[in-house]
C-alpha positions in Angstrom: -19.9 25.7 13.1 -20.8 25.2 9.5 -24.4 24.3 9.4 -27.4 25.4 7.3 -31.0 25.1 8.3 -33.1 25.8 5.1 -36.2 26.7 7.1 -34.6 29.7 8.8 -31.3 30.6 7.0 -30.8 32.5 3.8 -27.1 31.7 3.4 -25.3 28.4 2.9 -22.0 28.4 4.7 -19.7 25.7 3.5 -15.9 25.0 3.8 -13.5 25.4 0.9 -9.7 25.7 0.7 -7.5 26.1 -2.4 -10.4 25.6 -4.7 -11.5 27.9 -7.6 -15.3 28.1 -7.3 -17.5 29.1 -10.1 -21.3 29.4 -10.0 -23.8 28.0 -7.4 -27.3 26.9 -8.0 -30.0 25.9 -5.5 -33.0 23.8 -6.5 -36.0 23.5 -4.2 -39.2 21.8 -5.3 -38.3 22.3 -9.0 -37.5 26.0 -8.5 -34.0 27.0 -9.3 -32.0 30.1 -8.2 -28.4 31.2 -9.0 -26.1 32.9 -6.6 -22.8 34.7 -6.4 -20.3 33.2 -4.0 -18.5 35.2 -1.3 -15.3 34.1 0.4 -14.0 34.2 4.0 -10.3 33.2 3.4 -9.4 33.4 7.1 -12.1 30.8 8.0 -11.8 28.7 4.8 -15.5 29.3 4.2 -17.6 30.4 1.3 -21.1 31.9 1.6 -23.8 31.2 -0.9 -26.7 33.7 -0.4 -30.2 33.0 -1.8 -32.3 36.0 -0.5 -35.2 35.7 -2.9 -35.8 31.9 -2.6 -38.2 30.8 0.0 -37.5 27.3 1.3 -40.4 25.7 3.2 -39.7 24.0 6.5 -38.7 20.4 6.0 -38.2 20.8 2.2 -35.3 19.1 0.5 -32.9 21.4 -1.4 -30.1 20.6 -3.8 -27.0 22.9 -3.9 -24.8 22.5 -7.0 -21.4 24.3 -7.2 -18.9 24.2 -10.0 -15.3 24.3 -9.0 -11.7 23.3 -10.0 -8.7 22.4 -8.0 -5.1 21.1 -8.4 -3.4 18.0 -7.1 -1.1 18.7 -4.1 2.3 17.2 -3.6 2.5 17.2 0.2 0.2 14.2 0.9 -2.7 16.4 2.0 -6.0 16.7 0.3 -6.1 15.1 -3.2 -2.4 14.5 -3.8 -0.1 12.7 -6.2 2.8 10.4 -5.3 5.6 9.1 -7.5 6.9 5.7 -8.0 9.5 4.1 -10.2 8.4 1.9 -13.1 10.3 -1.2 -14.0 12.3 0.6 -16.7 13.5 3.1 -14.0 11.3 6.1 -15.2 9.2 8.1 -12.8 5.4 7.8 -12.9 2.6 9.1 -10.7 -0.6 7.9 -8.9 -3.0 10.0 -6.9 -4.9 9.5 -3.6 -6.6 11.4 -0.8 -5.8 12.3 2.8 -8.5 14.4 4.4 -8.0 14.2 8.2 -8.7 16.5 10.0 -9.9 19.2 7.6 -8.5 18.7 4.1 -11.7 17.4 2.4 -12.5 21.1 1.8 -9.4 21.3 -0.5 -10.9 18.6 -2.8 -14.6 19.6 -2.8 -16.8 22.2 -1.1 -18.5 20.6 1.9 -19.5 20.9 5.5 -16.1 19.7 6.7 -16.7 18.7 10.3 -16.6 15.2 11.8 -20.0 15.5 13.5 -21.8 16.4 10.2 -22.4 13.2 8.2 -23.9 12.6 4.8 -24.1 9.8 2.2 -21.6 10.3 -0.6 -22.1 9.5 -4.3 -18.8 9.8 -6.2 -18.1 9.8 -9.9 -14.6 10.0 -11.3 -13.4 10.6 -14.9 -10.0 8.9 -15.4 -7.7 7.7 -18.1 -9.1 4.5 -19.6 -6.0 2.5 -18.6 -6.1 3.6 -15.0 -7.7 2.0 -11.9 -10.1 4.0 -9.7 -10.8 3.0 -6.1 -13.1 4.6 -3.4 -14.9 3.9 -0.2 -17.5 1.8 -2.0 -17.5 -0.7 -4.9 -17.8 0.5 -8.5 -21.4 0.7 -9.6 -20.7 1.3 -13.3 -17.8 2.0 -15.6 -18.4 3.5 -19.0 -15.8 4.3 -21.7 -16.3 7.7 -23.4 -15.0 8.7 -26.8 -14.3 12.4 -26.1 -14.8 14.9 -23.3 -14.2 18.7 -23.2 -10.8 18.3 -21.4 -7.4 19.4 -22.4 -6.0 15.9 -22.1 -7.2 14.0 -25.1 -6.2 10.5 -23.9 -9.2 8.0 -23.9 -11.3 8.4 -20.7 -13.8 6.4 -18.8 -16.5 7.5 -16.3 -16.4 5.5 -13.0 -19.4 5.8 -10.8 -19.3 4.3 -7.3 -22.1 3.0 -5.1 -23.5 5.5 -2.5 -21.9 5.3 0.9 -23.7 5.0 4.2 -23.8 8.1 6.4 -20.2 9.2 7.0 -17.9 12.1 7.8 -16.2 14.1 5.0 -12.7 13.4 6.4 -13.2 9.7 5.8 -14.2 10.0 2.1 -11.5 8.7 -0.1 -10.4 7.8 -3.6 -7.3 6.7 -5.4 -6.5 6.8 -9.2 -3.6 5.4 -11.1 -1.7 2.5 -12.5 -2.6 0.1 -9.7 -3.1 -3.6 -9.4 -4.4 -5.7 -6.6 -4.3 -8.9 -4.6 -7.6 -10.2 -3.4 -8.6 -12.5 -0.5 -12.0 -14.2 0.0 -11.1 -15.6 3.4 -13.3 -13.0 5.1 -17.0 -12.6 4.6 -16.4 -9.7 2.2 -13.7 -9.2 -0.4 -10.4 -7.8 1.0 -8.0 -6.3 -1.5 -4.5 -4.7 -1.4 -3.9 -2.2 -4.2 -0.3 -1.2 -5.0 1.7 0.5 -7.7 2.8 -1.6 -10.6 6.4 -1.4 -9.3 5.6 -3.5 -6.2 5.6 -7.3 -6.2 2.2 -8.5 -5.2 3.6 -11.7 -3.7 5.0 -9.5 -0.9 1.5 -8.4 0.1 0.3 -11.9 1.1 1.4 -11.5 4.7 -0.5 -8.2 5.0 -3.7 -9.4 3.4 -3.8 -12.4 5.8 -3.3 -10.1 8.7 -6.2 -7.9 7.5 -8.6 -10.8 7.0 -7.8 -12.2 10.4 -8.2 -8.8 12.0 -11.6 -8.1 10.3 -13.0 -11.5 11.5 -11.6 -10.8 15.0 -13.2 -7.3 15.3 -16.5 -8.4 13.8 -16.7 -11.2 16.3 -15.5 -9.1 19.3 -17.7 -6.1 18.6 -20.7 -8.2 17.4 -21.3 -5.5 14.7 -20.9 -6.3 11.0 -18.8 -4.1 8.8 -21.4 -2.1 6.9 -19.5 -1.8 3.6 -19.4 -4.3 0.7 -15.6 -4.7 0.8 -12.4 -3.6 2.4 -9.5 -2.1 0.3 -6.0 -1.4 1.5 -4.0 1.1 -0.6 -0.2 1.2 -0.6 1.3 4.7 -1.1 5.1 5.2 -1.4 6.7 7.1 1.5 3.2 7.7 3.1 4.3 7.0 6.7 1.6 5.4 8.9 -2.0 4.9 7.8 -5.4 6.6 7.3 -8.6 4.8 8.3 -10.8 5.9 5.4 -14.0 3.8 5.6 -13.6 0.9 3.2 -10.4 2.3 1.6 -7.6 2.5 4.1 -4.3 4.1 3.0 -1.0 2.8 4.2 2.7 3.3 3.6 3.4 0.6 0.9 6.2 -0.8 3.1 3.5 -1.8 5.7 1.8 -3.9 3.0 5.0 -5.4 1.6 6.8 -8.2 3.5 9.6 -10.4 2.1 8.8 -13.9 3.4 12.4 -15.0 2.7 13.7 -12.6 5.4 11.7 -13.3 8.5 11.9 -10.5 11.1 9.6 -10.8 14.1 9.9 -7.1 14.9 8.8 -6.0 11.4 5.9 -8.5 11.5 4.5 -7.2 14.8 5.0 -3.5 13.7 3.2 -4.0 10.4 0.3 -6.1 11.9 -0.1 -3.5 14.6 -0.6 -0.7 12.1 -3.0 -2.7 10.0 -5.0 -3.8 13.0 -5.1 -0.2 14.4 -6.5 1.2 11.1 -9.0 -1.6 10.7 -10.3 -1.1 14.3 -11.1 2.4 13.2 -13.6 1.0 10.7 -15.8 0.7 13.8 -14.3 3.1 16.3 -14.1 6.4 14.3 -15.8 5.5 11.0 -19.1 3.8 12.0 -19.2 5.8 15.3 -17.6 9.2 15.1 -16.8 11.9 17.6 -18.6 15.2 17.1 -15.4 17.2 17.4 -11.6 16.7 17.4 -11.2 17.3 21.2 -12.7 13.8 21.7 -10.4 12.1 19.2 -8.7 10.2 22.0 -11.8 8.0 22.1 -10.8 6.8 18.6 -7.0 6.7 19.1 -7.2 5.3 22.6 -8.2 1.9 21.3 -4.7 0.5 20.6 -5.3 -3.0 19.3 -2.7 -5.7 18.4 -4.3 -9.0 17.5 -1.9 -11.7 16.3 -3.3 -15.0 15.1 -1.3 -18.2 15.9 -0.4 -18.5 12.2 1.6 -15.2 12.4 
């Protein structure tokens, strides 16, 4: 188990996969110490020793690690997906899929469901791109230049800090996205899709989502803790992923042509949407300690159809 108790341990054991890690620095009560990083490739772990730094019991410590990684193409970790622009050319967007243990391929972390932390995310993206994450945007600042190879104009997008959550539920998406928003629920509900998709076809899905959120909140008598609920459509994704506040779906689930009514497709799509939204409570708010109890999350098979559907 990847855990670190500063009062009695001299090594920080964290998970990492397919990342190029640089230096590590530990700060405790304004004292800083650097460290070399050692790797255990078989266990996807890195060890950060600090033998000369005494950490008092109960003290707070900050561990900073520099690292680089690459976008994957297999819809695991931080991946890119392609879509066709209106002129027929190919373009790319990027998103994350971390369940069960791929968060470690995007950032070093204690990558186990029972270990929760608040997450504060900042992304640097092209100025003309949209960035989405578990929480709402806190600030967005355009920058003139950055020490990056790509010289296109950039912006720094900082998101609000999340509640306590597991690493596999952290999420972000970046790209040429636009959205449809509904205010029929207590909080904003948005569907983000690539520019190639007609937003009119997302109206059925966004109504299904708002109906489901009202139903679950009333049934569970527990309010959704987040400030919004975003649904992201990814081409050829297959299924859904219940990231807290930023659920990812196959874009076909979020697209429905109202001129060709098909009851089977309606029920199938609503079932997937409701299933992932139910996980915002069962799995996200309340999470199993380990994967052998995942049936407690997945066993809740919910299909709620309002009369309007």
